[in-house]
VOMIDO-771121 format. One record per residue: residue in one letter; z, x, y of N, C-alpha, C, O in turn. Coordinates in steps of 0.05 Angstrom, whole numbers, padded with zeros to 5 digits, always signed. Atoms other than C-alpha are relative to their C-alpha. Example, Ala and Ser with C-alpha at 12.3 -4.5 7.8 and 13.67 -1.06 7.14 Angstrom:
2
a+00000+00018-00024+00156+00246-00090+00000+00018+00024+00013+00039+00024 s-00001-00016-00024+00143+00273-00021+00014-00015+00022+00018-00005+00044 
REM end
This chain:
364
m+00021-00016+00012+01116-00165-00275+00010+00029-00001+00016+00041+00020 t-00009-00028+00002+01136-00096-00301-00024+00019+00000-00046+00012-00004 i+00020-00021+00001+01099-00031-00296-00012+00002-00028-00036+00006-00031 a+00010-00001+00028+01094-00032-00372-00021-00021-00005-00040-00015-00019 q+00019+00022+00004+01057-00098-00370-00027+00007+00013-00048+00002+00002 i+00024-00006-00014+01007-00074-00318-00016+00023-00014-00039+00020-00019 v+00014-00022+00013+00991-00007-00350-00007-00006-00029-00025+00005-00041 g+00007+00009+00027+00993-00041-00418-00027-00013-00001-00041-00010-00021 a+00027+00012+00000+00932-00081-00398-00022+00021+00001-00042+00018-00012 v+00019-00022-00001+00896-00017-00381-00002+00014-00027-00024+00020-00036 e+00000-00014+00025+00917+00016-00446-00011-00017-00023-00022-00007-00042 e+00013+00017+00020+00895-00045-00486-00030+00003+00001-00044+00002-00019 f+00029-00003-00005+00826-00036-00456-00009+00029-00007-00030+00033-00020 a+00007-00028+00004+00826+00041-00459+00024+00015-00011+00039+00028+00004 p-00024-00013+00012+00879+00067-00508+00001+00029+00006-00019+00043+00006 c-00004-00028-00006+00908+00134-00490-00008+00018-00024-00015+00041-00020 a+00008-00016+00024+00892+00156-00562-00029+00008+00002-00038+00026-00013 y+00028-00006-00002+00819+00158-00541-00006+00023+00020-00029+00031+00023 q+00004-00022-00019+00829+00213-00489-00007+00026-00014+00001+00030-00038 e+00006-00026+00011+00803+00283-00500+00025+00017-00002+00045+00012+00012 s-00024-00016+00006+00852+00336-00525+00010+00015+00025+00034+00020+00027 y-00007-00015-00023+00852+00372-00458+00011-00018+00023+00020-00008+00043 d-00006+00019-00022+00868+00309-00417+00029-00006+00002+00046+00003-00014 n-00028+00007-00005+00932+00281-00389+00002-00029+00010+00015-00035+00030 a+00000+00028-00007+00921+00206-00387+00027-00013-00008+00041-00003-00025 g-00025+00014+00006+00980+00157-00387+00018+00000+00024+00010+00007+00046 l-00020+00001-00021+01043+00148-00346+00010+00029+00005+00021+00041-00013 i-00006-00027-00007+01055+00214-00310+00027+00002+00015+00042+00021+00011 v-00025+00001-00015+01112+00196-00263+00009-00029+00000-00007-00047+00003 g-00010+00027-00002+01157+00135-00265+00012-00011-00025+00013+00002-00046 n-00014+00014+00022+01193+00085-00310-00015-00025-00006-00019-00042+00011 r+00015+00023+00008+01153+00034-00349+00015-00027+00003+00003-00048+00007 q-00016+00024+00000+01210-00016-00348+00006-00012+00028+00017-00034+00030 e-00005+00010-00027+01214-00023-00272-00019-00022+00007-00041-00024-00003 e+00017+00021-00011+01187-00084-00237-00022+00012+00017-00017+00031+00032 a+00023-00009-00016+01118-00073-00207-00002-00016+00025-00006-00040+00025 t+00002+00014-00026+01117-00090-00133-00029-00001+00009-00035-00014+00029 g+00029+00000-00007+01042-00078-00132-00013+00023-00014+00001+00040-00026 a+00015-00022+00012+00988-00032-00158-00023+00009+00018-00039-00008+00026 l+00021-00011-00016+00944+00013-00116-00020+00014-00019-00012+00031-00035 l+00020-00010+00017+00878+00030-00150-00017+00021+00015-00026+00016+00037 c+00015-00021-00014+00842+00095-00134-00013+00019-00020-00007+00018-00044 l+00013-00021+00017+00798+00151-00162+00019+00024-00003+00022+00034-00025 d-00018-00023+00000+00846+00207-00142+00026-00007+00015+00026-00022+00035 v-00025+00003-00014+00919+00207-00123+00002+00022+00021+00008+00045+00015 t-00002-00019-00022+00917+00241-00055+00026-00006+00015+00039-00026+00011 e-00024+00005-00016+00974+00249-00006-00003-00025+00018+00016-00040+00023 r+00005+00024-00017+00941+00196+00037+00003-00025-00016+00013-00045-00006 a-00003+00024+00018+00937+00147-00022+00029-00006-00006+00037-00029-00006 l-00029+00003+00005+01010+00159-00038+00014-00012+00024+00031-00030+00021 q-00013+00010-00024+01031+00147+00034-00008-00029+00005+00009-00045+00014 a+00009+00028-00003+00990+00083+00035+00017-00018-00018+00025-00040-00011 a-00016+00015+00018+01028+00059-00026+00029-00003+00010+00041-00025+00009 i-00028+00000-00010+01096+00078+00004+00002-00019+00024+00020-00035+00025 d-00001+00017-00024+01079+00044+00070-00002-00030-00007+00008-00047+00008 s+00004+00028+00007+01058-00020+00034+00020-00009-00021+00018-00031-00032 h-00022+00006+00019+01120-00019-00012-00012-00006-00028-00003-00024-00042 i+00012+00002+00027+01076-00011-00074+00011+00023-00017+00010+00046-00009 n-00013-00020+00016+01110+00026-00130-00016+00009-00025-00005+00020-00044 l+00017-00009+00022+01051+00038-00178-00028+00007+00011-00041-00008+00024 i+00027-00009-00006+00987+00078-00168-00014+00005-00026-00005+00020-00043 i+00017-00004+00023+00933+00074-00221-00025+00015+00009-00040+00005+00025 s+00023-00016-00007+00881+00129-00216-00017+00007-00024-00007+00005-00047 h+00017-00010+00022+00823+00155-00257+00007+00028-00006+00011+00035-00030 h-00007-00028+00005+00839+00228-00248+00030+00004+00000+00044-00005+00018 p-00029-00005+00001+00909+00251-00270+00008+00019+00023-00005+00039+00027 v-00009-00017-00022+00948+00281-00212+00010+00027-00012+00007+00048+00001 i-00007-00024+00014+00977+00331-00261-00019+00004-00023-00018-00011-00043 f+00020-00005+00020+00921+00360-00303+00008+00024-00017+00007+00023-00042 g-00011-00022+00014+00949+00428-00321+00030-00001+00001+00041-00020+00011 g-00029-00001+00000+01021+00449-00329+00011+00006+00028-00001+00020+00044 l-00014-00006-00025+01069+00449-00270+00025+00017-00007+00042+00009-00023 k-00023-00018+00005+01119+00507-00270+00022-00004+00020+00045+00004+00014 r-00021+00004-00020+01156+00488-00207-00008-00023+00019-00032-00030+00020 l+00005+00021-00019+01162+00433-00155+00013+00008+00026+00035+00000+00033 v-00010-00011-00026+01171+00468-00088-00017-00008+00023-00013+00002+00046 g+00017+00009-00021+01117+00433-00048-00020+00020+00011-00029+00018+00034 s+00018-00021-00009+01071+00493-00045-00029-00009-00001-00046+00005+00010 n+00028+00011+00000+01008+00451-00059+00001-00030-00001+00022-00042-00003 a+00001+00029-00002+00984+00380-00056+00012-00014-00025+00026-00034-00022 v-00010+00013+00025+01000+00364-00129+00030+00000+00000+00043-00020-00006 e-00029-00001-00001+01072+00388-00122+00012-00019+00021+00032-00032+00016 r-00010+00018-00021+01081+00349-00057-00002-00029-00009+00015-00045-00003 i+00004+00027+00009+01052+00286-00088+00021-00008-00020+00033-00030-00019 v-00020+00006+00020+01098+00289-00148+00028-00002+00012+00043-00020+00005 q-00026+00001-00014+01158+00304-00104+00004-00027+00014+00024-00040+00011 q-00002+00025-00016+01144+00245-00058+00000-00025-00018+00013-00045-00012 a+00001+00023+00019+01128+00198-00116+00027-00004-00012+00036-00027-00014 i-00027+00002+00012+01195+00213-00148+00020-00010+00022+00037-00027+00016 k-00019+00007-00021+01232+00208-00081-00002-00029+00008+00018-00042+00013 h+00004+00027-00009+01201+00141-00064-00003-00020-00024-00010-00043-00020 d+00001+00017+00024+01202+00114-00136-00027-00013-00004-00028-00037-00009 v+00027+00010+00005+01127+00107-00142-00010+00011-00026-00012+00036-00030 a+00010-00008+00026+01099+00109-00212-00030+00008+00002-00045-00005+00016 l+00028-00010-00001+01034+00149-00223-00011-00002-00029+00000+00009-00048 y+00012+00004+00026+00989+00128-00280-00030+00007+00002-00043+00002+00022 a+00028-00008+00000+00920+00155-00300-00013-00009-00026-00001-00007-00048 a+00017+00005+00023+00865+00131-00347-00026+00016+00005-00042+00008+00021 h+00021-00019-00006+00815+00188-00350-00022-00001-00021-00038-00019-00022 t+00021-00001+00020+00772+00208-00410+00002-00023-00019-00018-00030-00032 n-00001+00024+00016+00798+00148-00448-00016-00023+00013-00028-00039-00001 l+00015+00020-00014+00767+00104-00394-00030+00007-00001-00047-00010+00000 d+00028-00009+00003+00703+00146-00399-00011-00007-00028-00035-00012-00030 s+00009+00001+00028+00700+00137-00475-00003-00028-00012-00015-00030-00033 v+00001+00027+00012+00707+00062-00486-00024-00016+00010-00035-00011+00031 r+00020+00019-00009+00655+00008-00484+00010-00016+00023+00033-00025+00023 g-00009+00013-00024+00658-00024-00416+00013+00020+00020+00021+00012+00041 g-00013-00021-00017+00685+00042-00387-00019+00011+00021-00039-00002+00028 v+00014-00012-00023+00657+00089-00334-00030+00002-00006-00047-00006+00010 s+00028-00004+00006+00592+00107-00369-00015-00026-00003-00038-00028+00005 e+00013+00026+00002+00577+00035-00387-00003-00013+00027-00023-00028+00032 k+00003+00011-00027+00590+00015-00315-00024+00013+00014-00038-00001+00029 m+00024-00013-00011+00537+00067-00295-00025-00014-00011-00044-00018+00004 c+00023+00014+00012+00490+00032-00344-00004-00027+00014-00027-00036+00019 d+00001+00026-00014+00507-00035-00311-00014+00003+00026-00032-00013+00033 k+00011-00004-00027+00490-00008-00243-00030+00006+00000-00045-00002+00017 l+00028-00008+00002+00424+00021-00266-00017-00021-00015-00042-00019-00015 g+00014+00021+00014+00406-00041-00307-00011+00009-00027-00032+00000-00035 l+00010-00010+00026+00400-00005-00374+00007-00020-00022+00028-00033-00022 k-00003+00018+00023+00391-00046-00438+00002+00017-00025-00002+00041-00025 n+00000-00013+00026+00399-00030-00512+00017+00025+00000+00007+00047-00007 r-00017-00023-00004+00458+00015-00501+00014+00010-00025+00019-00006-00043 s-00016-00012+00022+00495+00062-00548+00015+00024+00011+00007+00035+00032 i-00016-00023-00008+00547+00117-00543-00017+00026-00004-00030+00029-00024 l+00016-00025+00001+00514+00185-00528+00013+00020-00020-00002+00032-00036 q-00013-00018+00018+00566+00227-00565+00025-00013-00012+00047-00011-00001 p-00023+00014+00012+00610+00185-00611+00020+00021-00010+00013+00043-00018 v-00021-00018+00010+00677+00216-00631-00002+00001-00030-00012-00017-00043 k+00000-00005+00029+00685+00244-00701+00029+00003-00010+00047+00009+00006 s-00025-00006+00014+00742+00249-00751+00024-00015+00012+00047-00006+00011 q-00022+00017-00010+00783+00193-00718+00002-00027-00015+00017-00044-00007 l+00000+00025+00015+00769+00139-00770+00016+00004-00026+00016+00026-00038 v-00015+00000+00025+00812+00122-00830-00008-00025-00016-00009-00047-00005 k+00005+00023+00017+00794+00078-00889+00026-00008-00012+00041+00008-00024 v-00025+00011+00011+00851+00033-00909-00009-00017-00024-00024-00036-00021 a+00006+00015+00024+00847+00007-00981+00025-00013-00010+00045+00001-00017 a-00024+00014+00009+00897-00046-01001-00007-00016-00026-00029-00027-00029 y+00003+00013+00025+00906-00076-01070+00018-00025+00000+00042-00024+00003 a-00015+00025-00002+00926-00150-01072-00008-00019-00023-00031-00018-00032 p+00008+00021+00019+00928-00208-01122-00023-00016+00011-00025-00020+00035 l+00024+00013-00009+00863-00247-01119+00006-00023+00020-00009-00026+00039 a-00005+00023-00017+00895-00308-01087+00010+00008+00028+00010-00008+00046 h-00011-00010-00026+00924-00265-01030-00018+00020+00014-00012+00028+00036 a+00017-00020-00011+00866-00218-01018-00011-00008+00028-00013+00009+00045 e+00012+00008-00025+00835-00259-00962+00021+00001+00023+00014+00009+00045 a-00021-00001-00021+00902-00264-00924+00004+00029+00008+00008+00035+00032 v-00003-00029-00006+00909-00188-00929-00023+00010+00017-00019+00024+00036 r+00023-00008-00015+00838-00178-00904+00001-00010+00029-00003+00006+00048 q-00001+00012-00027+00847-00225-00844+00022+00013+00016+00019+00017+00041 a-00022-00013-00014+00913-00193-00826-00008+00027+00011-00001+00035+00033 m+00009-00027-00009+00881-00124-00823-00021-00003+00022-00022+00014+00041 f+00020+00004-00021+00823-00151-00782+00015-00006+00027+00008+00005+00048 a-00015+00008-00024+00873-00183-00733+00014+00024+00013+00019+00024+00037 a-00014-00024-00011+00908-00115-00725-00020+00021+00010-00011+00042+00018 g+00019-00019-00012+00843-00081-00703-00017+00015-00019-00033+00032-00011 a+00016-00014+00020+00811-00058-00768-00027-00015-00003-00030-00038+00005 g+00025+00013+00008+00740-00073-00792-00021-00001+00022-00040-00017+00020 c+00020-00001-00022+00701-00056-00728-00018+00024-00004-00009+00047-00006 i+00020-00021+00003+00637-00016-00737-00022-00006+00020-00038-00024+00016 g+00019+00005-00021+00595-00011-00674+00003-00027+00012+00025-00035+00021 q-00001+00027-00011+00577-00081-00651+00007-00021-00020+00005-00045-00015 y-00007+00019+00021+00601-00112-00716+00030+00000-00004+00043+00021-00004 g-00028+00003+00007+00670-00139-00731+00004-00012-00027-00015-00020-00040 s-00007+00012+00027+00706-00164-00794-00016+00013-00022-00025+00000-00041 c+00014-00015+00020+00673-00109-00835+00020+00008-00022+00040+00020-00016 s-00017-00008+00023+00703-00099-00905-00017+00003-00025-00040-00005-00026 f+00013-00002+00026+00686-00083-00977+00022-00006-00021+00044+00004-00018 s-00019+00008+00020+00720-00112-01038-00010+00006-00028-00034+00004-00034 v+00007-00005+00028+00722-00093-01112+00022-00013-00017+00046-00008-00013 p-00020+00011+00018+00757-00135-01166+00009+00020-00021-00007+00038-00028 g-00010-00018+00020+00800-00100-01217+00026-00011-00012+00034-00033-00006 t-00025+00008+00012+00863-00102-01257+00022+00021+00007+00018+00045+00002 g-00022-00017-00006+00929-00074-01234+00022-00003-00021+00025-00024-00033 t-00022+00001+00019+00988-00056-01279+00025+00010+00013+00025+00027+00030 f-00026-00010-00009+01062-00048-01265+00021-00009-00019+00019-00030-00033 l-00024+00007+00016+01128-00048-01301+00024-00001+00018+00032+00020+00029 a-00022+00004-00019+01185-00076-01260+00026+00010-00012+00033+00004-00035 g-00026-00010+00009+01252-00041-01264+00021-00021+00002+00016-00044+00011 e-00022+00020+00002+01319-00075-01273+00009-00010+00028+00018-00033+00030 q-00008+00008-00026+01333-00077-01198-00023-00012+00017-00019-00020+00040 a+00024+00010-00014+01263-00101-01179+00000-00031+00001+00013-00044-00015 t+00004+00029-00001+01244-00171-01157-00031-00005+00000-00043-00008+00021 p+00029+00000+00002+01172-00176-01182-00012-00027+00009-00001-00048+00004 f+00015+00024-00008+01122-00225-01152-00011-00014-00025-00012-00038-00026 a+00011+00010+00025+01092-00233-01221+00011+00017-00023+00018+00040-00019 g-00010-00015+00023+01113-00212-01291+00030-00001-00002+00044-00013+00014 k-00029+00000+00005+01183-00198-01317+00010+00029+00000-00005+00048-00005 r-00013-00026+00001+01231-00140-01311-00002+00012-00028+00002-00002-00048 g+00001-00014+00026+01222-00088-01366-00024-00006-00017-00026+00005-00039 e+00025+00006+00015+01154-00115-01387-00024+00009+00016-00026+00003+00039 l+00025-00009-00014+01086-00084-01371-00016-00025+00007-00021-00042-00010 h+00015+00024-00009+01047-00134-01330-00028+00009+00010-00031+00030+00022 r+00027-00004-00009+00972-00138-01317-00007-00023+00019-00003-00046+00013 e+00006+00020-00021+00949-00173-01253-00029+00003+00010-00037+00025+00017 a+00027-00001-00012+00878-00191-01231+00003+00004+00030+00015-00012+00044 e-00003-00008-00028+00872-00158-01163-00027+00005+00013-00047+00007+00000 e+00023-00007-00016+00823-00144-01108+00006+00023+00017+00027+00023+00031 k-00003-00023-00018+00815-00077-01073-00015-00006+00025-00039-00009+00025 v+00012+00007-00026+00802-00092-00999-00001+00025+00017+00020+00037+00023 e+00003-00024-00016+00774-00034-00958-00009-00007+00028-00028-00023+00031 v+00008+00003-00028+00769-00033-00882+00002+00027+00013+00015+00046+00004 i-00002-00024-00016+00759+00021-00830+00014-00006+00026+00011-00027+00038 a-00015+00003-00025+00805+00031-00771+00002+00027+00015+00002+00048+00002 h-00006-00025-00015+00814+00081-00715+00028+00009-00006+00046-00007-00010 e-00026-00011+00008+00872+00127-00729+00023-00010+00017+00046-00013+00007 s-00020+00011-00017+00910+00099-00670+00010-00028-00008+00031-00036+00000 k-00006+00027+00008+00910+00030-00702+00011-00001-00029+00019-00023-00038 v-00006+00001+00029+00927+00050-00774+00028-00010-00005+00032-00027-00023 s-00027+00009+00006+01002+00040-00770+00003-00030+00004+00016-00043-00011 g+00000+00029-00004+00992-00030-00741-00015-00015-00021-00006-00037-00029 v+00015+00013+00021+00940-00047-00793+00016-00001-00026+00017-00021-00039 v-00017+00000+00024+00986-00025-00850+00023-00019+00003+00030-00033-00017 a-00022+00018-00004+01044-00063-00820-00008-00029-00003+00006-00045-00015 a+00010+00027+00002+01002-00126-00814-00006-00008-00028-00001-00030-00037 m+00007+00004+00028+00977-00119-00885+00026-00005-00016+00027-00023-00033 r-00024+00003+00015+01047-00110-00912+00015-00026+00006+00028-00038-00012 a-00014+00024-00008+01073-00170-00874-00009-00025-00015+00006-00044-00019 v+00010+00024+00015+01028-00219-00912-00004+00005-00029-00010-00013-00045 h+00004-00007+00028+01025-00182-00978+00024-00011-00017+00047-00008-00008 p-00022+00012+00016+01066-00216-01034+00016+00020-00016+00038+00013-00025 y-00014-00019+00017+01086-00153-01071+00024+00012+00014+00024+00017+00038 e-00024-00014-00009+01154-00121-01064-00007+00029+00008+00003+00039+00028 e+00010-00027-00005+01121-00053-01068-00031-00002+00002-00044-00008-00017 v+00029+00004-00005+01051-00052-01038-00015+00026-00006-00007+00047+00003 a+00017-00023+00006+00998-00005-01065-00023+00000+00020-00038-00019+00023 y+00022-00004-00019+00950+00021-01012-00007+00029+00003+00010+00046-00002 d+00009-00028-00004+00910+00084-00997-00011+00003+00028-00022-00015+00040 l+00011-00007-00026+00892+00118-00931-00018+00025-00004-00009+00045-00014 y+00020-00022+00003+00829+00162-00930-00010+00008+00028-00024-00007+00041 p+00012-00010-00025+00814+00205-00868-00030+00003-00003-00039+00014-00024 l+00029-00001+00002+00739+00201-00854-00011+00020+00021+00000+00024+00042 l+00014-00018-00018+00691+00250-00822-00022-00015+00016-00035-00004+00033 n+00020+00016-00013+00646+00193-00798+00003+00000+00030+00025+00003+00041 e-00001+00005-00029+00627+00184-00725+00011-00029+00004+00007-00046-00013 y-00010+00027-00007+00661+00125-00691-00018-00010+00023-00015-00002+00046 p+00020+00008-00019+00603+00090-00656+00009-00016+00024-00006-00020+00043 s-00010+00017-00022+00647+00048-00610+00014+00016+00021+00020+00006+00043 v-00015-00016-00019+00682+00106-00575-00014+00028+00002-00022+00039-00018 g+00011-00026-00004+00655+00170-00544-00010+00004+00028-00009-00015+00044 l+00008-00006-00027+00629+00204-00482-00030-00006+00005-00047-00001-00013 g+00027+00005-00008+00566+00183-00445-00012-00024-00014-00001-00034-00034 m+00015+00022+00012+00517+00127-00460-00030+00004+00004-00038+00020+00022 v+00029-00001-00003+00442+00119-00469-00011-00028-00002-00001-00044-00018 g+00012+00027+00001+00400+00058-00455-00028+00001+00012-00039+00023+00017 e+00028+00001-00010+00332+00035-00430-00002-00017+00025+00011-00038+00027 l+00008+00016-00023+00305+00010-00364-00016-00024-00010-00028-00023-00031 e+00016+00024+00007+00273-00059-00365-00029+00007-00004-00042-00004-00022 k+00027-00010+00003+00207-00024-00356-00001+00029+00010+00016+00037+00025 s+00003-00028-00008+00183+00047-00346-00003+00002+00031-00017-00015+00043 l+00003-00004-00028+00189+00073-00275-00013+00027+00006-00008+00047-00008 e+00012-00025-00010+00147+00125-00240+00022+00018+00010+00042+00008+00021 m-00022-00019-00005+00189+00188-00229+00012-00004+00028+00036-00004+00031 g-00011+00002-00027+00195+00180-00154+00016-00026+00004+00037-00025+00017 k-00014+00026-00002+00216+00107-00160+00027+00002-00015+00047-00010-00006 f-00025-00003+00014+00268+00126-00212+00020+00015+00016+00043+00008+00017 l-00019-00017-00016+00298+00180-00168+00011-00016+00023+00034-00014+00030 h-00010+00017-00022+00302+00130-00110+00019-00021-00010+00039-00028+00003 l-00018+00020+00012+00335+00079-00156+00027+00013-00005+00048+00001+00002 v-00025-00014+00005+00388+00130-00176+00014+00006+00026+00038+00001+00029 k-00012-00007-00026+00399+00152-00104+00012-00025+00013+00034-00024+00024 q-00010+00024-00012+00408+00080-00081+00024-00011-00016+00044-00020-00005 t-00021+00011+00018+00451+00059-00141+00026+00014+00005+00047+00001+00006 f-00024-00015-00003+00501+00115-00131+00007+00007+00029+00024+00024+00034 n-00006-00003-00029+00499+00113-00055+00000+00029+00008+00018+00038+00023 n+00002-00028-00006+00477+00185-00050-00015+00005+00027-00034-00009+00033 q+00015-00009-00023+00457+00218+00015-00024+00017-00009-00046+00016+00003 s+00022-00015+00013+00415+00264-00029+00008+00004-00029+00031+00002-00036 v-00006-00006+00028+00409+00280-00103-00013+00026-00007-00035+00033+00002 k+00010-00026+00011+00399+00346-00138-00012-00006-00027+00000-00020-00044 y+00013+00007+00026+00350+00343-00196-00021+00020-00008-00031+00036+00008 v+00023-00014+00011+00300+00377-00240-00015-00021-00017-00002-00040-00027 t+00015+00020+00016+00244+00340-00277-00011+00011-00025-00014+00036-00028 s+00012-00008+00026+00214+00341-00346-00030+00006+00004-00042+00018-00014 g+00029-00002-00003+00144+00340-00317-00015-00025-00008-00038-00028-00002 r+00013+00025+00008+00130+00273-00348+00000-00020+00023+00019-00019+00039 p+00003+00017-00024+00107+00220-00298+00018-00024+00001+00023-00034+00023 e-00016+00025+00000+00152+00162-00320+00026+00004-00015+00030+00023-00030 v-00027+00000+00013+00223+00147-00342+00005-00028-00011+00000-00048+00002 r-00008+00025+00012+00245+00093-00390+00028+00002-00013+00045-00015-00007 k-00025-00003+00014+00302+00118-00434+00018+00019+00016+00010+00041+00023 v-00018-00015-00018+00362+00142-00393+00027+00004-00013+00039-00015-00023 a-00028-00006+00009+00427+00177-00414+00017+00003+00025+00007+00013+00046 v-00018-00002-00022+00487+00175-00368+00027+00010-00010+00034+00007-00033 c-00028-00008+00006+00557+00206-00366+00014+00002+00027+00006+00017+00044 g-00016-00002-00024+00610+00197-00313+00013+00027+00002+00022+00038-00019 g-00014-00025-00003+00639+00261-00284-00017+00024-00009-00041+00024-00008 s+00013-00026+00008+00623+00331-00311-00013-00003-00028+00000+00002-00048 g+00013+00006+00026+00572+00313-00365-00021+00020-00008-00036+00015-00027 s+00022-00019+00006+00529+00376-00367+00000+00009-00029-00021+00015-00039 s-00001-00009+00028+00553+00394-00437-00014-00020-00019-00019-00013-00042 l+00014+00020+00017+00518+00331-00463-00030+00000+00004-00044-00018-00007 t+00029-00001-00005+00448+00351-00440-00015+00001-00026-00035-00012-00029 d+00014-00002+00025+00428+00371-00510+00001-00026-00016-00018-00033-00030 k-00002+00026+00013+00453+00304-00536-00020-00019+00012-00033-00035-00002 a+00020+00017-00014+00410+00269-00484-00028+00006-00010-00045-00011-00014 l+00026-00009+00010+00350+00310-00507-00004-00010-00028-00025-00020-00035 a+00002+00006+00029+00364+00297-00581-00005-00030-00004-00018-00037-00024 c+00004+00029+00004+00366+00221-00571-00026-00010+00013-00031-00034+00012 g+00026+00008-00011+00299+00222-00536+00000-00011+00028-00018-00025+00036 a-00001+00010-00028+00322+00207-00465-00020+00013+00017-00025+00037+00014 d+00018-00012-00020+00272+00217-00410+00015+00012+00023+00005+00030+00036 a-00016-00009-00023+00327+00228-00359+00030-00001-00007+00038-00016-00024 f-00029-00001+00004+00401+00245-00357+00013+00000+00028+00008+00018+00044 v-00013+00003-00026+00444+00223-00298+00030+00006-00004+00044-00008-00019 s-00028-00008+00002+00512+00257-00291+00007+00016+00025-00004+00012+00047 a-00009-00015-00023+00547+00308-00246+00009+00028-00008+00013+00034-00032 d-00012-00027+00003+00571+00380-00237-00017+00019-00017-00006+00034-00033 f+00017-00019+00014+00511+00416-00266-00001+00027+00015-00003+00028+00040 k+00002-00027-00011+00510+00491-00255-00029+00008+00003-00047-00005-00009 y+00027-00009-00006+00449+00528-00230-00016+00006-00025-00039-00004-00029 h+00014-00008+00024+00430+00558-00297-00003-00024-00020-00022-00024-00036 q+00003+00023+00017+00442+00492-00333-00024-00017+00009-00039-00028-00008 l+00023+00014-00010+00391+00459-00288-00026+00015-00007-00047+00003-00013 q+00023-00016+00007+00343+00517-00300-00008-00005-00029-00031-00007-00036 e+00005+00004+00028+00350+00507-00375-00012-00027-00006-00028-00030-00024 a+00011+00028+00004+00335+00432-00369-00027-00003+00011-00042-00021+00002 d+00025+00003-00014+00276+00441-00323-00024+00001-00019-00027+00019-00035 g+00023+00001+00017+00212+00420-00357+00005-00013-00027-00014-00018-00042 r-00007+00012+00026+00249+00391-00417+00010-00029+00003+00002-00046-00013 i-00011+00026-00005+00286+00331-00389+00007-00003+00030+00015+00017+00042 t-00007+00004-00028+00296+00301-00320+00030-00003+00002+00043-00020-00011 v-00028+00000-00004+00367+00315-00298+00006-00006+00029-00005+00007+00047 v-00006+00007-00027+00396+00281-00237+00031+00003+00004+00046-00010-00010 d-00028-00005-00006+00463+00306-00210+00008-00017+00024+00001-00011+00047 v-00007+00019-00021+00492+00248-00170+00027+00006+00013+00035-00007+00033 g-00027-00007-00011+00560+00281-00157+00022-00013-00016+00019-00035-00027 h-00023+00009+00016+00627+00274-00191+00012-00026+00011+00015-00045-00004 y-00012+00024-00013+00656+00224-00142-00018-00024-00004-00009-00046-00012 e+00019+00022+00001+00593+00181-00141-00003-00012-00028-00008-00036-00030 s+00004+00010+00028+00588+00176-00217+00025-00014-00010+00023-00030-00029 e-00025+00011+00011+00662+00156-00226+00014-00020+00018+00035-00031+00010 i-00013+00018-00018+00679+00113-00166+00003-00028-00011+00020-00043-00003 f-00001+00027+00012+00666+00052-00209+00025-00004-00017+00030-00027-00025 a-00025+00003+00015+00731+00066-00246+00018-00019+00014+00033-00034+00001 i-00017+00018-00015+00766+00028-00190-00007-00029-00007+00010-00046-00010 e+00008+00027+00007+00724-00034-00206+00010-00008-00027+00019-00030-00032 i-00008+00006+00027+00741-00028-00279+00030-00007-00001+00038-00026-00013 f-00029+00005-00001+00816-00024-00265+00005-00028+00011+00020-00044-00001 y-00004+00026-00013+00811-00085-00220-00007-00023-00019+00007-00042-00022 e+00009+00021+00018+00772-00126-00271+00018-00003-00023+00025-00026-00031 v-00017+00001+00023+00817-00108-00329+00027-00013+00007+00037-00030-00008 i-00026+00010-00008+00882-00123-00292+00000-00029+00008+00017-00045+00000 t+00001+00027-00010+00861-00187-00258-00009-00020-00022-00002-00043-00021 k+00007+00017+00023+00831-00214-00323+00024-00007-00016+00028-00029-00026 k-00024+00004+00016+00897-00204-00359+00021-00015+00016+00035-00032+00005 f-00020+00012-00017+00940-00225-00299-00013-00012+00025-00013+00002+00046 p+00016+00011-00022+00900-00272-00254+00016-00003+00026+00004-00003+00048 t-00016+00005-00024+00958-00282-00205+00011+00027+00012+00024+00026+00032 f-00008-00026-00010+00971-00207-00196-00023+00013+00015-00045+00015+00004 a+00021-00010-00017+00931-00177-00139+00002+00030+00004+00018+00038+00021 p-00001-00029-00005+00919-00102-00144-00013+00007+00027-00030-00008+00037 y+00011-00010-00025+00903-00063-00080-00019+00022-00005-00014+00041-00020 l+00020-00021+00001+00841-00021-00073+00003+00018+00024+00008+00009+00046 v-00002-00019-00022+00843+00042-00032-00022-00006+00020-00045-00007+00013 k+00019+00009-00020+00810+00022+00033-00018+00023+00010-00040+00018+00020 y+00015-00023-00010+00786+00092+00050-00013+00015-00023-00016+00040-00022 a+00013-00013+00024+00751+00106-00017-00026+00012+00008-00047+00000+00004 v+00024-00014-00008+00701+00156+00010+00002+00028-00012+00024+00039-00016 n+00001-00027+00010+00678+00222-00017+00011+00020+00020+00002+00020+00043 q-00010-00020-00019+00717+00279+00014-00020+00023+00005-00017+00039+00023 i+00021-00020-00003+00655+00323+00005-00022-00011+00017-00031-00033+00012 s+00021+00009-00018+00605+00317+00061-00026+00016-00003-00026+00039-00013 y+00026-00013+00001+00531+00335+00066-00012-00001+00028-00011-00021+00042 l+00012-00002-00027+00495+00358+00129-00030-00004-00003-00044-00003+00017 
REM end
């Protein structure tokens, strides 16, 4: 089993193309082609986690937070990040991170928060924009269905909870084959008219090259006519945060206790809307304060996230219930996701979970 195979399973679930522009997800240290002697799963790559991997002869650490987030100008061991990178290279331990891409996919961190709270009727809180491309391919009528299915198989045609989405228009194509051409229909030097079908599908920009390649592989024409249209549409399947509904409305005090118990908090910081009950709940793993207005706009009674500043809580007070459960507490489920994704793909490969996964921040 190679490192490429293990991290490939994670990337199949949470493609690096889905990460935010400021992020640093992916393989940070190491060689994808090396054999994986094991995989240690954690939220953060700490010196203690790295030493545990070294002691156990594990040469791959998969974390949620990238150990290198900003630029590194030198490696002289002056801080924890530099020491971790130095030791990882010295002991040939690969460091891999799936961060905002894991936050943004269905089944990712925010959806795991929904699972824990028991939320139903879920949707993305802030879908990404301008990452969709319409692929329009022109094919002879008898081959149009094969072209459509090939593009579906390559990842096109997904809109929200629906798959195999396409639109077709019949028409007539014309072409005049040159002397060096090998036309599928018609003759060299003669204008030919062919009954065709225009097949349109939508794909995420990260999948477009694969969709086009799959389409071309089954298309009968020597020269394939197709169009790519960048779209401004939201992509409802990918984005930050989620919103859903509790099975039934909860009185405010009971809701706060549910959140505290769910995220294993010693205490929670919160402000309330003043309304007595909560039914619709928005969530976001990690620092989600920037999505408060989104939570309000979608009609959420409460927003559960982390890292709210004092004035942000003041602004929310009386408008929406905001519960700050802590950064660690909201994202610790990333380890569960890694474990589920890897063991589902490779049932005989046993990843190691950090045994001391506890919050380094204490409360008195």
